[in-house]
matplotlib code that plots the C-alpha trace (Angstrom):
import matplotlib.pyplot as plt

x = [87.2, 87.0, 89.2, 92.7, 91.9, 95.2, 97.2, 95.2, 95.7, 99.5, 99.7, 97.7, 99.9, 103.1, 101.7, 100.8, 103.8, 106.5, 107.1, 105.4, 106.8, 104.0, 100.5, 97.9, 95.2, 92.1, 88.6, 85.7, 83.1, 81.7, 79.0, 77.2, 74.9, 72.1, 70.2, 71.2, 73.4, 70.9, 68.2, 70.4, 70.8, 74.1, 73.9, 73.4, 76.4, 78.6, 77.7, 78.4, 81.7, 82.8, 81.8, 83.7, 86.8, 86.9, 86.9, 89.8, 92.4, 91.8, 91.8, 94.6, 96.8, 96.4, 97.0, 100.1, 101.6, 101.0, 102.5, 105.5, 106.3, 106.7, 108.4, 111.0, 112.4, 113.4, 114.0, 115.3, 119.0, 119.3, 122.1, 122.4, 123.3, 125.9, 123.6, 123.3, 119.6, 118.3, 118.9, 115.3, 112.3, 109.0, 106.1, 102.6, 100.2, 96.9, 94.1, 92.9, 90.6, 90.3, 88.5, 91.8, 93.3, 90.8, 87.4, 85.1, 81.3, 79.1, 77.7, 81.1, 81.9, 82.6, 84.3, 86.6, 87.5, 88.4, 90.5, 92.3, 93.1, 94.8, 97.2, 98.3, 98.7, 100.7, 103.1, 103.6, 104.2, 106.5, 108.7, 108.4, 109.2, 111.6, 114.6, 113.4, 113.3, 109.6, 107.9, 104.4, 102.6, 99.2, 97.3, 94.3, 92.1, 89.5, 86.1, 85.8, 83.4, 82.5, 79.0, 78.6, 79.6, 77.7, 74.5, 75.0, 75.9, 73.0, 70.8, 72.5, 73.4, 74.3, 77.2, 78.3, 78.2, 80.4, 83.0, 83.1, 83.7, 86.4, 88.6, 91.4, 92.1, 89.4, 87.5, 86.6, 85.6, 88.6, 88.9, 89.8, 92.7, 94.4, 95.6, 97.8, 100.9, 101.0, 100.6, 103.3, 105.7, 105.1, 105.7, 108.9, 110.6, 113.1, 113.3, 109.8, 107.9, 105.3, 103.8, 100.4, 100.0, 96.9, 95.1, 92.3, 92.8, 93.8, 90.5, 92.2, 93.9, 91.2, 92.0, 89.5, 90.6, 89.4, 91.5, 92.6, 89.8, 90.6]
y = [77.1, 73.4, 71.8, 71.1, 72.8, 74.7, 71.5, 69.7, 72.5, 72.4, 68.7, 68.7, 71.4, 69.6, 66.3, 68.0, 70.3, 68.8, 72.1, 75.1, 78.6, 81.0, 81.4, 83.9, 83.9, 85.5, 85.5, 87.7, 87.0, 90.1, 90.3, 93.6, 95.0, 96.7, 97.6, 99.5, 97.6, 98.5, 96.4, 93.3, 90.8, 90.1, 86.6, 87.9, 90.2, 87.5, 84.9, 87.2, 88.4, 84.8, 83.8, 86.7, 86.1, 82.4, 83.4, 85.9, 85.9, 82.3, 80.7, 82.9, 82.2, 78.4, 78.3, 80.6, 78.4, 75.2, 76.7, 78.0, 74.6, 73.4, 76.5, 76.5, 73.3, 75.0, 78.6, 78.3, 78.3, 79.8, 82.2, 85.7, 87.4, 90.1, 92.8, 90.9, 90.0, 86.4, 84.7, 83.7, 83.7, 82.1, 84.5, 84.7, 87.4, 88.0, 90.0, 92.6, 95.5, 99.3, 98.5, 97.3, 100.8, 103.1, 103.0, 102.5, 102.2, 101.1, 98.2, 96.7, 96.4, 92.6, 92.7, 95.6, 94.1, 90.8, 92.4, 94.6, 91.5, 90.1, 93.0, 92.1, 88.4, 89.2, 91.5, 88.9, 86.1, 88.2, 88.7, 85.1, 83.5, 86.2, 84.3, 81.4, 83.6, 83.6, 86.9, 87.8, 90.8, 92.1, 94.1, 96.3, 96.8, 99.5, 99.3, 97.0, 97.3, 93.6, 92.2, 91.8, 95.3, 96.8, 95.2, 96.5, 100.1, 100.2, 99.6, 102.4, 105.2, 107.5, 105.2, 105.0, 108.8, 109.1, 106.7, 108.6, 111.9, 110.5, 108.7, 110.9, 108.8, 108.0, 105.9, 105.3, 101.7, 99.8, 97.0, 93.8, 93.2, 96.2, 93.9, 91.8, 94.0, 94.5, 90.8, 89.9, 92.4, 90.9, 87.4, 88.2, 90.8, 89.2, 91.9, 93.4, 91.8, 92.9, 95.5, 96.3, 97.9, 100.1, 99.8, 102.2, 105.3, 107.2, 106.6, 106.2, 109.7, 111.7, 115.2, 117.8, 120.2, 123.8, 125.9, 123.6, 123.8, 122.0]
z = [105.3, 106.0, 108.7, 107.4, 104.1, 104.1, 104.6, 101.9, 99.4, 100.0, 99.7, 96.4, 95.0, 95.9, 94.5, 91.2, 90.7, 92.9, 94.8, 96.2, 95.5, 96.3, 97.7, 96.7, 99.5, 98.0, 99.4, 98.4, 101.0, 102.7, 105.4, 105.3, 108.1, 106.3, 109.4, 112.6, 115.1, 117.9, 116.0, 116.0, 118.8, 120.4, 119.0, 115.5, 115.8, 117.4, 114.7, 111.8, 113.3, 113.9, 110.4, 108.8, 110.9, 109.9, 106.2, 106.5, 109.3, 110.4, 107.0, 105.8, 108.9, 108.7, 104.9, 105.3, 108.0, 106.1, 103.0, 104.9, 106.3, 102.7, 101.2, 104.0, 102.7, 99.5, 100.6, 104.1, 103.1, 99.6, 100.4, 99.1, 95.8, 95.1, 96.6, 99.8, 99.2, 99.2, 95.9, 95.8, 98.1, 98.7, 98.6, 100.2, 99.0, 100.7, 99.1, 101.7, 101.0, 101.2, 104.4, 106.0, 105.5, 107.0, 108.7, 105.7, 106.4, 109.3, 107.1, 106.8, 110.5, 110.4, 107.0, 107.8, 111.2, 109.7, 106.9, 109.3, 111.4, 108.3, 108.3, 111.8, 110.7, 107.6, 109.5, 112.2, 109.7, 107.6, 110.7, 111.8, 108.4, 107.1, 108.3, 106.2, 103.1, 102.9, 102.3, 103.3, 101.8, 100.9, 98.3, 99.3, 96.3, 96.3, 94.7, 91.7, 88.7, 89.0, 89.1, 92.9, 93.9, 90.9, 92.1, 95.7, 94.6, 92.2, 95.3, 97.2, 94.9, 97.8, 98.7, 95.1, 94.8, 98.0, 96.5, 93.2, 95.1, 97.4, 94.9, 93.7, 90.5, 88.0, 87.3, 90.9, 90.3, 89.2, 86.7, 88.6, 86.2, 87.8, 90.7, 88.4, 88.2, 92.0, 92.6, 90.1, 91.7, 95.2, 93.8, 92.0, 94.3, 96.8, 99.5, 100.3, 103.2, 105.7, 103.4, 101.9, 98.5, 98.2, 94.9, 95.6, 93.5, 96.6, 98.4, 101.8, 101.4, 103.1, 101.7, 100.5, 97.8, 98.2, 95.9, 93.0, 90.4, 87.2]

ax = plt.figure().add_subplot(projection="3d")
ax.plot(x, y, z, "-o")
ax.set_aspect("equal")
plt.show()
């Protein structure tokens, strides 16, 4: 993410639409280690980790802070409705990953670490900006049947087979459009904050069935 990119995006949005109500922070860049860590130099590991962290927690944090500066002008003092909830709220939704919910694979060390760091960021920001009626939440999609992942899993059928075995809902590889209802919910609700919705078919539920044969 370029320097001041978050501020520039916010300024362009306000210039074009006159206001800013929500942010969806989405990035699909994943660094994979397709060789043993012991065969990599410390410099290689450090460089890839830093690159991955710049894409996720750093870029997400700076964008969320810049957006909240603008959203607080509108939502900071909206009052409450008859239920005692804010009349309206600003919303920030970050796309995380199954990798943020459980240790995933050794090849995704940098990616999973960066996505997990985003969980800490969203929870901190949700508490920080909550009094300004700005909610911060995330979604954690599982494995998608898009072109990039398909190419990778075709190269590594053993990984694909493991995913198919562990997912409790089928199909194990989700349609990317499945994220839309969850995102819409997080944008339109006025009382959920600091939460992550898993969209992974139950992959992170690590249970083995011995007696239930269907």
